[in-house]
mmCIF file of the C-alpha atoms, coordinates in Angstrom:
data_MODEL
# 
_entry.id   MODEL 
# 
loop_
_atom_site.group_PDB 
_atom_site.id 
_atom_site.type_symbol 
_atom_site.label_atom_id 
_atom_site.label_alt_id 
_atom_site.label_comp_id 
_atom_site.label_asym_id 
_atom_site.label_entity_id 
_atom_site.label_seq_id 
_atom_site.pdbx_PDB_ins_code 
_atom_site.Cartn_x 
_atom_site.Cartn_y 
_atom_site.Cartn_z 
_atom_site.occupancy 
_atom_site.B_iso_or_equiv 
_atom_site.pdbx_formal_charge 
_atom_site.auth_seq_id 
_atom_site.auth_comp_id 
_atom_site.auth_asym_id 
_atom_site.auth_atom_id 
_atom_site.pdbx_PDB_model_num 
ATOM 1   C CA . MET A 1 1   ? 45.362 5.224   47.936 1.00 0.00 ? 1   MET A CA 1 
ATOM 2   C CA . ASN A 1 2   ? 45.122 8.623   46.222 1.00 0.00 ? 2   ASN A CA 1 
ATOM 3   C CA . ASP A 1 3   ? 42.997 9.359   43.125 1.00 0.00 ? 3   ASP A CA 1 
ATOM 4   C CA . LYS A 1 4   ? 45.916 9.105   40.756 1.00 0.00 ? 4   LYS A CA 1 
ATOM 5   C CA . SER A 1 5   ? 46.926 5.684   42.055 1.00 0.00 ? 5   SER A CA 1 
ATOM 6   C CA . LYS A 1 6   ? 43.319 4.490   41.744 1.00 0.00 ? 6   LYS A CA 1 
ATOM 7   C CA . GLN A 1 7   ? 43.184 5.647   38.148 1.00 0.00 ? 7   GLN A CA 1 
ATOM 8   C CA . LEU A 1 8   ? 46.436 3.852   37.326 1.00 0.00 ? 8   LEU A CA 1 
ATOM 9   C CA . LEU A 1 9   ? 45.194 0.695   38.994 1.00 0.00 ? 9   LEU A CA 1 
ATOM 10  C CA . GLU A 1 10  ? 41.894 0.810   37.067 1.00 0.00 ? 10  GLU A CA 1 
ATOM 11  C CA . ALA A 1 11  ? 43.783 1.469   33.789 1.00 0.00 ? 11  ALA A CA 1 
ATOM 12  C CA . GLU A 1 12  ? 46.008 -1.539  34.317 1.00 0.00 ? 12  GLU A CA 1 
ATOM 13  C CA . PHE A 1 13  ? 42.975 -3.681  35.171 1.00 0.00 ? 13  PHE A CA 1 
ATOM 14  C CA . LEU A 1 14  ? 41.183 -2.589  31.994 1.00 0.00 ? 14  LEU A CA 1 
ATOM 15  C CA . ARG A 1 15  ? 44.318 -3.239  29.909 1.00 0.00 ? 15  ARG A CA 1 
ATOM 16  C CA . LEU A 1 16  ? 44.496 -6.821  31.026 1.00 0.00 ? 16  LEU A CA 1 
ATOM 17  C CA . SER A 1 17  ? 40.855 -7.772  31.532 1.00 0.00 ? 17  SER A CA 1 
ATOM 18  C CA . LYS A 1 18  ? 39.812 -7.787  27.864 1.00 0.00 ? 18  LYS A CA 1 
ATOM 19  C CA . ASN A 1 19  ? 36.406 -6.257  28.651 1.00 0.00 ? 19  ASN A CA 1 
ATOM 20  C CA . ARG A 1 20  ? 35.722 -8.783  31.403 1.00 0.00 ? 20  ARG A CA 1 
ATOM 21  C CA . GLN A 1 21  ? 34.822 -7.830  34.977 1.00 0.00 ? 21  GLN A CA 1 
ATOM 22  C CA . TYR A 1 22  ? 37.717 -9.819  36.426 1.00 0.00 ? 22  TYR A CA 1 
ATOM 23  C CA . LEU A 1 23  ? 41.304 -10.931 35.852 1.00 0.00 ? 23  LEU A CA 1 
ATOM 24  C CA . VAL A 1 24  ? 42.532 -14.528 35.781 1.00 0.00 ? 24  VAL A CA 1 
ATOM 25  C CA . LEU A 1 25  ? 45.846 -15.927 36.890 1.00 0.00 ? 25  LEU A CA 1 
ATOM 26  C CA . SER A 1 26  ? 47.906 -15.414 33.709 1.00 0.00 ? 26  SER A CA 1 
ATOM 27  C CA . GLU A 1 27  ? 46.749 -11.761 33.558 1.00 0.00 ? 27  GLU A CA 1 
ATOM 28  C CA . LEU A 1 28  ? 47.607 -11.190 37.180 1.00 0.00 ? 28  LEU A CA 1 
ATOM 29  C CA . LEU A 1 29  ? 51.085 -12.535 36.517 1.00 0.00 ? 29  LEU A CA 1 
ATOM 30  C CA . GLN A 1 30  ? 51.422 -9.839  33.839 1.00 0.00 ? 30  GLN A CA 1 
ATOM 31  C CA . PHE A 1 31  ? 50.208 -7.058  36.156 1.00 0.00 ? 31  PHE A CA 1 
ATOM 32  C CA . ARG A 1 32  ? 52.484 -4.044  36.376 1.00 0.00 ? 32  ARG A CA 1 
ATOM 33  C CA . PRO A 1 33  ? 51.912 -2.566  39.865 1.00 0.00 ? 33  PRO A CA 1 
ATOM 34  C CA . GLN A 1 34  ? 54.148 0.488   39.255 1.00 0.00 ? 34  GLN A CA 1 
ATOM 35  C CA . SER A 1 35  ? 53.452 2.800   42.203 1.00 0.00 ? 35  SER A CA 1 
ATOM 36  C CA . MET A 1 36  ? 49.968 1.454   42.890 1.00 0.00 ? 36  MET A CA 1 
ATOM 37  C CA . LEU A 1 37  ? 50.867 -1.652  44.825 1.00 0.00 ? 37  LEU A CA 1 
ATOM 38  C CA . PRO A 1 38  ? 54.043 -2.325  46.829 1.00 0.00 ? 38  PRO A CA 1 
ATOM 39  C CA . VAL A 1 39  ? 53.696 -6.093  46.458 1.00 0.00 ? 39  VAL A CA 1 
ATOM 40  C CA . ASP A 1 40  ? 54.201 -8.777  43.836 1.00 0.00 ? 40  ASP A CA 1 
ATOM 41  C CA . LEU A 1 41  ? 50.883 -10.238 42.662 1.00 0.00 ? 41  LEU A CA 1 
ATOM 42  C CA . SER A 1 42  ? 52.638 -13.484 41.721 1.00 0.00 ? 42  SER A CA 1 
ATOM 43  C CA . HIS A 1 43  ? 53.484 -14.018 45.387 1.00 0.00 ? 43  HIS A CA 1 
ATOM 44  C CA . LEU A 1 44  ? 51.341 -16.909 46.575 1.00 0.00 ? 44  LEU A CA 1 
ATOM 45  C CA . GLY A 1 45  ? 50.422 -15.243 49.902 1.00 0.00 ? 45  GLY A CA 1 
ATOM 46  C CA . VAL A 1 46  ? 49.488 -11.992 48.240 1.00 0.00 ? 46  VAL A CA 1 
ATOM 47  C CA . LEU A 1 47  ? 47.389 -13.742 45.665 1.00 0.00 ? 47  LEU A CA 1 
ATOM 48  C CA . TRP A 1 48  ? 45.590 -15.680 48.449 1.00 0.00 ? 48  TRP A CA 1 
ATOM 49  C CA . VAL A 1 49  ? 44.735 -12.419 50.234 1.00 0.00 ? 49  VAL A CA 1 
ATOM 50  C CA . LEU A 1 50  ? 43.735 -10.782 46.928 1.00 0.00 ? 50  LEU A CA 1 
ATOM 51  C CA . ASP A 1 51  ? 41.352 -13.597 45.828 1.00 0.00 ? 51  ASP A CA 1 
ATOM 52  C CA . LYS A 1 52  ? 39.225 -13.285 48.962 1.00 0.00 ? 52  LYS A CA 1 
ATOM 53  C CA . ASN A 1 53  ? 36.479 -15.682 47.930 1.00 0.00 ? 53  ASN A CA 1 
ATOM 54  C CA . ASN A 1 54  ? 38.868 -18.233 46.284 1.00 0.00 ? 54  ASN A CA 1 
ATOM 55  C CA . ASP A 1 55  ? 36.901 -18.202 43.052 1.00 0.00 ? 55  ASP A CA 1 
ATOM 56  C CA . GLY A 1 56  ? 40.011 -17.850 40.823 1.00 0.00 ? 56  GLY A CA 1 
ATOM 57  C CA . ARG A 1 57  ? 38.811 -14.468 39.571 1.00 0.00 ? 57  ARG A CA 1 
ATOM 58  C CA . VAL A 1 58  ? 40.090 -11.094 40.747 1.00 0.00 ? 58  VAL A CA 1 
ATOM 59  C CA . THR A 1 59  ? 37.844 -8.034  40.397 1.00 0.00 ? 59  THR A CA 1 
ATOM 60  C CA . LEU A 1 60  ? 38.798 -4.374  40.416 1.00 0.00 ? 60  LEU A CA 1 
ATOM 61  C CA . GLN A 1 61  ? 37.095 -4.143  43.847 1.00 0.00 ? 61  GLN A CA 1 
ATOM 62  C CA . GLU A 1 62  ? 39.414 -6.880  45.174 1.00 0.00 ? 62  GLU A CA 1 
ATOM 63  C CA . LEU A 1 63  ? 42.442 -5.045  43.766 1.00 0.00 ? 63  LEU A CA 1 
ATOM 64  C CA . ASN A 1 64  ? 41.349 -1.846  45.455 1.00 0.00 ? 64  ASN A CA 1 
ATOM 65  C CA . SER A 1 65  ? 40.857 -3.735  48.712 1.00 0.00 ? 65  SER A CA 1 
ATOM 66  C CA . LEU A 1 66  ? 44.388 -5.059  48.449 1.00 0.00 ? 66  LEU A CA 1 
ATOM 67  C CA . ALA A 1 67  ? 45.695 -1.574  47.772 1.00 0.00 ? 67  ALA A CA 1 
ATOM 68  C CA . ASP A 1 68  ? 43.880 -0.242  50.811 1.00 0.00 ? 68  ASP A CA 1 
ATOM 69  C CA . MET A 1 69  ? 45.283 -3.030  52.964 1.00 0.00 ? 69  MET A CA 1 
ATOM 70  C CA . CYS A 1 70  ? 48.808 -2.284  51.736 1.00 0.00 ? 70  CYS A CA 1 
ATOM 71  C CA . ARG A 1 71  ? 48.356 1.407   52.535 1.00 0.00 ? 71  ARG A CA 1 
ATOM 72  C CA . GLU A 1 72  ? 47.121 0.595   56.034 1.00 0.00 ? 72  GLU A CA 1 
ATOM 73  C CA . ARG A 1 73  ? 49.887 -1.938  56.740 1.00 0.00 ? 73  ARG A CA 1 
ATOM 74  C CA . SER A 1 74  ? 52.626 0.346   55.359 1.00 0.00 ? 74  SER A CA 1 
ATOM 75  C CA . THR A 1 75  ? 52.139 2.745   58.254 1.00 0.00 ? 75  THR A CA 1 
ATOM 76  C CA . TYR A 1 76  ? 53.737 0.085   60.477 1.00 0.00 ? 76  TYR A CA 1 
ATOM 77  C CA . TYR A 1 77  ? 56.925 -0.351  58.398 1.00 0.00 ? 77  TYR A CA 1 
ATOM 78  C CA . GLN A 1 78  ? 59.915 1.557   57.123 1.00 0.00 ? 78  GLN A CA 1 
ATOM 79  C CA . ASN A 1 79  ? 59.838 2.249   53.372 1.00 0.00 ? 79  ASN A CA 1 
ATOM 80  C CA . PHE A 1 80  ? 62.759 -0.056  52.620 1.00 0.00 ? 80  PHE A CA 1 
ATOM 81  C CA . GLU A 1 81  ? 61.043 -3.051  54.263 1.00 0.00 ? 81  GLU A CA 1 
ATOM 82  C CA . CYS A 1 82  ? 57.479 -2.344  53.306 1.00 0.00 ? 82  CYS A CA 1 
ATOM 83  C CA . SER A 1 83  ? 57.100 -4.780  50.480 1.00 0.00 ? 83  SER A CA 1 
ATOM 84  C CA . ALA A 1 84  ? 58.724 -7.701  52.290 1.00 0.00 ? 84  ALA A CA 1 
ATOM 85  C CA . GLN A 1 85  ? 56.779 -7.051  55.452 1.00 0.00 ? 85  GLN A CA 1 
ATOM 86  C CA . ILE A 1 86  ? 53.402 -6.903  53.687 1.00 0.00 ? 86  ILE A CA 1 
ATOM 87  C CA . GLN A 1 87  ? 54.178 -10.036 51.781 1.00 0.00 ? 87  GLN A CA 1 
ATOM 88  C CA . GLY A 1 88  ? 55.111 -11.680 55.079 1.00 0.00 ? 88  GLY A CA 1 
ATOM 89  C CA . PHE A 1 89  ? 51.800 -10.554 56.537 1.00 0.00 ? 89  PHE A CA 1 
ATOM 90  C CA . CYS A 1 90  ? 50.006 -12.137 53.562 1.00 0.00 ? 90  CYS A CA 1 
ATOM 91  C CA . CYS A 1 91  ? 51.936 -15.375 54.084 1.00 0.00 ? 91  CYS A CA 1 
ATOM 92  C CA . LEU A 1 92  ? 50.691 -15.394 57.682 1.00 0.00 ? 92  LEU A CA 1 
ATOM 93  C CA . GLN A 1 93  ? 47.104 -15.056 56.450 1.00 0.00 ? 93  GLN A CA 1 
ATOM 94  C CA . LEU A 1 94  ? 47.612 -17.963 54.083 1.00 0.00 ? 94  LEU A CA 1 
ATOM 95  C CA . TRP A 1 95  ? 49.254 -20.040 56.813 1.00 0.00 ? 95  TRP A CA 1 
ATOM 96  C CA . GLN A 1 96  ? 46.368 -19.386 59.212 1.00 0.00 ? 96  GLN A CA 1 
ATOM 97  C CA . SER A 1 97  ? 43.916 -20.518 56.594 1.00 0.00 ? 97  SER A CA 1 
ATOM 98  C CA . MET A 1 98  ? 45.981 -23.616 55.817 1.00 0.00 ? 98  MET A CA 1 
ATOM 99  C CA . CYS A 1 99  ? 45.996 -24.552 59.507 1.00 0.00 ? 99  CYS A CA 1 
ATOM 100 C CA . SER A 1 100 ? 42.218 -24.215 59.891 1.00 0.00 ? 100 SER A CA 1 
ATOM 101 C CA . PRO A 1 101 ? 39.911 -27.276 59.572 1.00 0.00 ? 101 PRO A CA 1 
ATOM 102 C CA . GLY A 1 102 ? 39.687 -28.153 55.901 1.00 0.00 ? 102 GLY A CA 1 
ATOM 103 C CA . GLY A 1 103 ? 42.588 -25.865 55.096 1.00 0.00 ? 103 GLY A CA 1 
ATOM 104 C CA . GLN A 1 104 ? 44.442 -28.452 53.006 1.00 0.00 ? 104 GLN A CA 1 
ATOM 105 C CA . GLU A 1 105 ? 41.461 -29.116 50.772 1.00 0.00 ? 105 GLU A CA 1 
ATOM 106 C CA . GLN A 1 106 ? 40.682 -25.398 50.558 1.00 0.00 ? 106 GLN A CA 1 
ATOM 107 C CA . PHE A 1 107 ? 44.186 -24.626 49.362 1.00 0.00 ? 107 PHE A CA 1 
ATOM 108 C CA . THR A 1 108 ? 44.438 -27.417 46.779 1.00 0.00 ? 108 THR A CA 1 
ATOM 109 C CA . ASP A 1 109 ? 40.958 -26.653 45.445 1.00 0.00 ? 109 ASP A CA 1 
ATOM 110 C CA . TRP A 1 110 ? 41.909 -23.008 45.133 1.00 0.00 ? 110 TRP A CA 1 
ATOM 111 C CA . ILE A 1 111 ? 45.006 -23.759 43.037 1.00 0.00 ? 111 ILE A CA 1 
ATOM 112 C CA . CYS A 1 112 ? 42.865 -25.916 40.736 1.00 0.00 ? 112 CYS A CA 1 
ATOM 113 C CA . THR A 1 113 ? 40.211 -23.237 40.531 1.00 0.00 ? 113 THR A CA 1 
ATOM 114 C CA . LEU A 1 114 ? 42.834 -20.602 39.561 1.00 0.00 ? 114 LEU A CA 1 
ATOM 115 C CA . LEU A 1 115 ? 43.947 -22.839 36.739 1.00 0.00 ? 115 LEU A CA 1 
ATOM 116 C CA . LEU A 1 116 ? 40.467 -23.785 35.598 1.00 0.00 ? 116 LEU A CA 1 
ATOM 117 C CA . GLU A 1 117 ? 39.457 -20.142 35.431 1.00 0.00 ? 117 GLU A CA 1 
ATOM 118 C CA . ASN A 1 118 ? 42.629 -19.439 33.526 1.00 0.00 ? 118 ASN A CA 1 
ATOM 119 C CA . SER A 1 119 ? 41.864 -22.106 30.954 1.00 0.00 ? 119 SER A CA 1 
ATOM 120 C CA . THR A 1 120 ? 39.911 -20.909 27.949 1.00 0.00 ? 120 THR A CA 1 
ATOM 121 C CA . ASN A 1 121 ? 40.356 -24.473 26.710 1.00 0.00 ? 121 ASN A CA 1 
ATOM 122 C CA . ARG A 1 122 ? 39.212 -27.392 28.891 1.00 0.00 ? 122 ARG A CA 1 
ATOM 123 C CA . ARG A 1 123 ? 38.356 -30.814 27.747 1.00 0.00 ? 123 ARG A CA 1 
ATOM 124 C CA . ARG A 1 124 ? 37.743 -34.445 28.542 1.00 0.00 ? 124 ARG A CA 1 
ATOM 125 C CA . PHE A 1 125 ? 38.832 -37.514 26.590 1.00 0.00 ? 125 PHE A CA 1 
ATOM 126 C CA . TRP A 1 126 ? 36.109 -40.088 26.243 1.00 0.00 ? 126 TRP A CA 1 
ATOM 127 C CA . ARG A 1 127 ? 38.355 -43.040 27.099 1.00 0.00 ? 127 ARG A CA 1 
ATOM 128 C CA . TYR A 1 128 ? 39.228 -41.483 30.456 1.00 0.00 ? 128 TYR A CA 1 
ATOM 129 C CA . GLY A 1 129 ? 35.689 -40.888 31.633 1.00 0.00 ? 129 GLY A CA 1 
ATOM 130 C CA . HIS A 1 130 ? 34.972 -37.684 33.519 1.00 0.00 ? 130 HIS A CA 1 
ATOM 131 C CA . GLN A 1 131 ? 38.572 -36.661 34.114 1.00 0.00 ? 131 GLN A CA 1 
ATOM 132 C CA . GLN A 1 132 ? 39.205 -32.978 33.306 1.00 0.00 ? 132 GLN A CA 1 
ATOM 133 C CA . TYR A 1 133 ? 42.335 -31.815 31.479 1.00 0.00 ? 133 TYR A CA 1 
ATOM 134 C CA . LEU A 1 134 ? 44.134 -28.453 31.509 1.00 0.00 ? 134 LEU A CA 1 
ATOM 135 C CA . ASN A 1 135 ? 45.716 -26.893 28.455 1.00 0.00 ? 135 ASN A CA 1 
ATOM 136 C CA . ILE A 1 136 ? 49.401 -26.087 28.316 1.00 0.00 ? 136 ILE A CA 1 
ATOM 137 C CA . ASP A 1 137 ? 48.715 -22.374 28.802 1.00 0.00 ? 137 ASP A CA 1 
ATOM 138 C CA . ALA A 1 138 ? 47.364 -23.045 32.275 1.00 0.00 ? 138 ALA A CA 1 
ATOM 139 C CA . ILE A 1 139 ? 50.451 -25.085 33.076 1.00 0.00 ? 139 ILE A CA 1 
ATOM 140 C CA . VAL A 1 140 ? 52.659 -22.157 31.988 1.00 0.00 ? 140 VAL A CA 1 
ATOM 141 C CA . ALA A 1 141 ? 50.880 -19.996 34.621 1.00 0.00 ? 141 ALA A CA 1 
ATOM 142 C CA . LEU A 1 142 ? 51.285 -22.743 37.241 1.00 0.00 ? 142 LEU A CA 1 
ATOM 143 C CA . HIS A 1 143 ? 55.044 -22.999 36.519 1.00 0.00 ? 143 HIS A CA 1 
ATOM 144 C CA . GLN A 1 144 ? 55.395 -19.238 37.016 1.00 0.00 ? 144 GLN A CA 1 
ATOM 145 C CA . LEU A 1 145 ? 53.140 -19.102 40.094 1.00 0.00 ? 145 LEU A CA 1 
ATOM 146 C CA . LEU A 1 146 ? 55.040 -21.836 41.912 1.00 0.00 ? 146 LEU A CA 1 
ATOM 147 C CA . ARG A 1 147 ? 58.372 -20.327 40.848 1.00 0.00 ? 147 ARG A CA 1 
ATOM 148 C CA . VAL A 1 148 ? 59.527 -23.735 39.682 1.00 0.00 ? 148 VAL A CA 1 
ATOM 149 C CA . GLN A 1 149 ? 62.433 -22.357 37.603 1.00 0.00 ? 149 GLN A CA 1 
ATOM 150 C CA . GLU A 1 150 ? 63.579 -19.999 40.381 1.00 0.00 ? 150 GLU A CA 1 
ATOM 151 C CA . LEU A 1 151 ? 63.311 -22.433 43.263 1.00 0.00 ? 151 LEU A CA 1 
ATOM 152 C CA . HIS A 1 152 ? 64.130 -25.755 41.616 1.00 0.00 ? 152 HIS A CA 1 
ATOM 153 C CA . GLY A 1 153 ? 65.976 -24.820 38.422 1.00 0.00 ? 153 GLY A CA 1 
ATOM 154 C CA . THR A 1 154 ? 63.388 -26.753 36.370 1.00 0.00 ? 154 THR A CA 1 
ATOM 155 C CA . ASP A 1 155 ? 62.495 -25.147 33.059 1.00 0.00 ? 155 ASP A CA 1 
ATOM 156 C CA . PHE A 1 156 ? 58.959 -25.180 31.743 1.00 0.00 ? 156 PHE A CA 1 
ATOM 157 C CA . GLN A 1 157 ? 59.326 -27.978 29.227 1.00 0.00 ? 157 GLN A CA 1 
ATOM 158 C CA . THR A 1 158 ? 60.854 -30.282 31.810 1.00 0.00 ? 158 THR A CA 1 
ATOM 159 C CA . PHE A 1 159 ? 58.100 -29.445 34.247 1.00 0.00 ? 159 PHE A CA 1 
ATOM 160 C CA . PHE A 1 160 ? 55.377 -30.028 31.650 1.00 0.00 ? 160 PHE A CA 1 
ATOM 161 C CA . ASP A 1 161 ? 56.898 -33.331 30.543 1.00 0.00 ? 161 ASP A CA 1 
ATOM 162 C CA . LEU A 1 162 ? 57.053 -34.481 34.194 1.00 0.00 ? 162 LEU A CA 1 
ATOM 163 C CA . LEU A 1 163 ? 53.396 -33.732 34.768 1.00 0.00 ? 163 LEU A CA 1 
ATOM 164 C CA . GLN A 1 164 ? 52.462 -35.647 31.630 1.00 0.00 ? 164 GLN A CA 1 
ATOM 165 C CA . ARG A 1 165 ? 54.565 -38.622 32.672 1.00 0.00 ? 165 ARG A CA 1 
ATOM 166 C CA . VAL A 1 166 ? 52.818 -38.654 36.018 1.00 0.00 ? 166 VAL A CA 1 
ATOM 167 C CA . GLY A 1 167 ? 49.513 -38.564 34.127 1.00 0.00 ? 167 GLY A CA 1 
ATOM 168 C CA . GLU A 1 168 ? 50.598 -41.565 32.065 1.00 0.00 ? 168 GLU A CA 1 
ATOM 169 C CA . ASP A 1 169 ? 51.665 -43.451 35.201 1.00 0.00 ? 169 ASP A CA 1 
ATOM 170 C CA . LYS A 1 170 ? 48.186 -42.888 36.592 1.00 0.00 ? 170 LYS A CA 1 
ATOM 171 C CA . LYS A 1 171 ? 46.790 -44.251 33.291 1.00 0.00 ? 171 LYS A CA 1 
ATOM 172 C CA . LEU A 1 172 ? 45.176 -40.901 32.522 1.00 0.00 ? 172 LEU A CA 1 
ATOM 173 C CA . MET A 1 173 ? 47.329 -40.222 29.482 1.00 0.00 ? 173 MET A CA 1 
ATOM 174 C CA . ASP A 1 174 ? 49.019 -41.926 26.555 1.00 0.00 ? 174 ASP A CA 1 
ATOM 175 C CA . LEU A 1 175 ? 52.145 -39.995 25.663 1.00 0.00 ? 175 LEU A CA 1 
ATOM 176 C CA . GLY A 1 176 ? 52.030 -41.536 22.181 1.00 0.00 ? 176 GLY A CA 1 
ATOM 177 C CA . ASP A 1 177 ? 48.633 -39.928 21.537 1.00 0.00 ? 177 ASP A CA 1 
ATOM 178 C CA . GLU A 1 178 ? 49.166 -36.667 19.665 1.00 0.00 ? 178 GLU A CA 1 
ATOM 179 C CA . GLU A 1 179 ? 45.697 -35.510 20.671 1.00 0.00 ? 179 GLU A CA 1 
ATOM 180 C CA . GLN A 1 180 ? 46.956 -35.204 24.240 1.00 0.00 ? 180 GLN A CA 1 
ATOM 181 C CA . ASP A 1 181 ? 50.190 -33.427 23.443 1.00 0.00 ? 181 ASP A CA 1 
ATOM 182 C CA . GLU A 1 182 ? 49.144 -30.130 25.074 1.00 0.00 ? 182 GLU A CA 1 
ATOM 183 C CA . TRP A 1 183 ? 47.084 -31.435 27.999 1.00 0.00 ? 183 TRP A CA 1 
ATOM 184 C CA . VAL A 1 184 ? 47.607 -32.404 31.599 1.00 0.00 ? 184 VAL A CA 1 
ATOM 185 C CA . PRO A 1 185 ? 45.110 -34.160 33.814 1.00 0.00 ? 185 PRO A CA 1 
ATOM 186 C CA . LEU A 1 186 ? 43.611 -31.881 36.454 1.00 0.00 ? 186 LEU A CA 1 
ATOM 187 C CA . LEU A 1 187 ? 44.070 -34.705 39.017 1.00 0.00 ? 187 LEU A CA 1 
ATOM 188 C CA . VAL A 1 188 ? 47.851 -34.509 38.539 1.00 0.00 ? 188 VAL A CA 1 
ATOM 189 C CA . VAL A 1 189 ? 47.821 -30.783 39.193 1.00 0.00 ? 189 VAL A CA 1 
ATOM 190 C CA . LYS A 1 190 ? 45.699 -31.276 42.294 1.00 0.00 ? 190 LYS A CA 1 
ATOM 191 C CA . GLU A 1 191 ? 48.203 -33.779 43.658 1.00 0.00 ? 191 GLU A CA 1 
ATOM 192 C CA . LEU A 1 192 ? 51.052 -31.312 42.928 1.00 0.00 ? 192 LEU A CA 1 
ATOM 193 C CA . ALA A 1 193 ? 49.132 -28.615 44.786 1.00 0.00 ? 193 ALA A CA 1 
ATOM 194 C CA . ASN A 1 194 ? 48.651 -31.009 47.634 1.00 0.00 ? 194 ASN A CA 1 
ATOM 195 C CA . GLY A 1 195 ? 52.380 -31.682 47.724 1.00 0.00 ? 195 GLY A CA 1 
ATOM 196 C CA . ALA A 1 196 ? 53.030 -27.933 47.735 1.00 0.00 ? 196 ALA A CA 1 
ATOM 197 C CA . TYR A 1 197 ? 50.722 -27.616 50.704 1.00 0.00 ? 197 TYR A CA 1 
ATOM 198 C CA . LEU A 1 198 ? 52.569 -30.346 52.610 1.00 0.00 ? 198 LEU A CA 1 
ATOM 199 C CA . GLY A 1 199 ? 55.919 -28.741 51.840 1.00 0.00 ? 199 GLY A CA 1 
ATOM 200 C CA . MET A 1 200 ? 54.809 -25.304 53.002 1.00 0.00 ? 200 MET A CA 1 
ATOM 201 C CA . ALA A 1 201 ? 53.184 -26.785 56.098 1.00 0.00 ? 201 ALA A CA 1 
ATOM 202 C CA . LYS A 1 202 ? 56.422 -28.501 57.079 1.00 0.00 ? 202 LYS A CA 1 
ATOM 203 C CA . LEU A 1 203 ? 58.451 -25.304 56.428 1.00 0.00 ? 203 LEU A CA 1 
ATOM 204 C CA . MET A 1 204 ? 56.086 -23.173 58.496 1.00 0.00 ? 204 MET A CA 1 
ATOM 205 C CA . SER A 1 205 ? 56.043 -25.733 61.269 1.00 0.00 ? 205 SER A CA 1 
ATOM 206 C CA . ASP A 1 206 ? 59.857 -25.714 61.386 1.00 0.00 ? 206 ASP A CA 1 
ATOM 207 C CA . ILE A 1 207 ? 59.928 -21.924 61.442 1.00 0.00 ? 207 ILE A CA 1 
ATOM 208 C CA . CYS A 1 208 ? 57.344 -21.706 64.184 1.00 0.00 ? 208 CYS A CA 1 
ATOM 209 C CA . ALA A 1 209 ? 58.747 -24.572 66.292 1.00 0.00 ? 209 ALA A CA 1 
ATOM 210 C CA . PRO A 1 210 ? 60.086 -23.527 69.709 1.00 0.00 ? 210 PRO A CA 1 
ATOM 211 C CA . LEU A 1 211 ? 63.896 -23.466 69.979 1.00 0.00 ? 211 LEU A CA 1 
# 
C-alpha cells in the first residue's frame, strides 16, 4: 500500500473512530474503502480476518494489516476478479477456523462480542437475573452484517420483532412491557449466531463434498 493510500485509510479511520483507538461494527459498516481496500468490510469472512483477535474492536494496525494482505493476494489475480477472490480467500480462513476444535463456540462468541462492543447501551432487567440485553442499535448492525434483507427479504422491523418474540417465548421478555421495547436478550442473538454457523457449515460441507 502506497503512502497516499495509507493516509486515506488513516483519515477514514479517524473520521469514524470518534477519538477512540478502534472501530466497532456499526462504524466498520459505514467504512468507505475507496481505493484503499478492494474488499467489503461488511463481508463476514473479511471481517473475521480483519478482527484477528476476535475482540470486536478493529484498530488502525489491523486495517493496515488487511490492506497489506489484500495487496499481497492481489498479485495472484486479475483486476476484474480481485475483490471476489480475496473475499473468497477470507471465507476460507473463516471456514478453517469454524472447522477447528471449538470453532462453533468461537464463532458464536465472536458475533456476540461484536455486538456487545457496538452497544453503548447495555442493561439487565432485575426480574430476569443476570441475562444481558442488547439495544436496538446493535440489532440494526446485526441485520446489516448478516444481510438479512438481501438474503431473506426480511426488513429490519420484522427481524427485530421476531427476535423479541423469541425472547418472550424463552420467558426473557414481556412484549407488553414498554421498558423492554428497544431491547433483545443476548441469549437470543447467540442462538441466532449458532444457527448461522450451522447453516454456513452445511453449505460449505455441500460445496466441499466430493462429486
